[in-house]
C-alpha atoms as one frame of an Amber mdcrd trajectory, in Angstrom:
protein
 131.322  13.174 152.771 134.192  11.733 154.541 137.584  11.556 152.452 140.854
   9.004 153.055 143.489   9.703 150.203 146.462   7.098 150.310 149.872   7.795
 147.968 152.148   5.259 146.956 155.329   7.626 145.519 158.666   6.470 143.977
 161.167   8.703 143.950 164.689   8.607 141.909 163.973   5.584 140.136 163.149
   5.680 136.098 160.078   3.372 134.940 158.845   2.917 132.045 155.270   3.744
 130.837 154.270   0.008 131.032 156.663  -0.406 134.642 154.268   2.435 135.752
 150.827   0.888 134.445 151.657  -2.238 135.988 152.586  -1.090 139.219 149.057
   1.407 139.185 147.274  -1.949 138.463 148.830  -3.985 141.445 148.240  -1.411
 143.395 144.811  -0.557 142.989 144.032  -4.267 143.429 146.029  -3.690 147.232
 143.889  -1.042 147.776 140.487  -2.634 146.884 141.516  -5.935 148.566 142.453
  -3.554 151.895 138.895  -1.807 151.996 137.444  -5.702 151.860 140.006  -6.845
 154.361 138.893  -3.864 157.222 135.269  -4.525 156.576 134.380  -1.393 155.089
 130.551  -0.934 154.729 130.069   0.374 151.367 126.054   0.321 150.447 126.677
   1.342 146.401 130.669   1.662 145.682 131.340   2.744 142.321 135.631   2.233
 141.073 136.988   5.089 139.077 139.936   5.279 137.430 142.804   2.908 135.692
 146.176   2.039 135.351 146.851   3.381 131.283 149.051   6.797 131.485 147.960
   7.854 128.198 143.870   7.179 128.464 142.961  10.532 130.797 145.696  10.925
 132.893 143.732  13.066 135.026 141.998   9.953 136.235 145.008   7.727 136.441
 144.289   5.597 139.663 141.545   4.560 141.600 138.757   6.656 142.978 136.436
   4.418 145.217 133.355   6.182 145.652 129.777   5.724 147.863 126.830   7.041
 148.822 124.833   9.713 146.725 127.763  10.950 144.795 128.306   7.257 143.594
 124.406   6.969 143.312 124.670  10.438 141.307 127.759   9.746 138.940 126.680
   5.933 138.034 123.427   6.681 136.658 125.237   9.521 134.289 128.653   6.886
 133.615 125.291   4.103 132.480 123.893   6.698 130.159 127.409   5.917 128.425
 126.845   2.497 128.772 129.519   1.939 131.251 128.077   1.025 134.667 125.005
  -0.915 135.338 123.130  -0.347 139.286 122.794  -3.482 141.330
């Protein structure tokens, strides 16, 4: 399975929790927009993540998962009532 990871790091600047969450949300939107701009062929993408530092910090950010693993993970999430298959 192919994987590409992109990071945005801010060093030397004190940011409040709210500022960090807002920046993370904007980066998430920019990343999804970039996927559309380069005409990425996704079959059944699943986006997992958030911009709230207090909610599951290990999920902070955004993961776009596609292919068989997205289907498998999506079905597990669907059992919890958070995802609907297309």
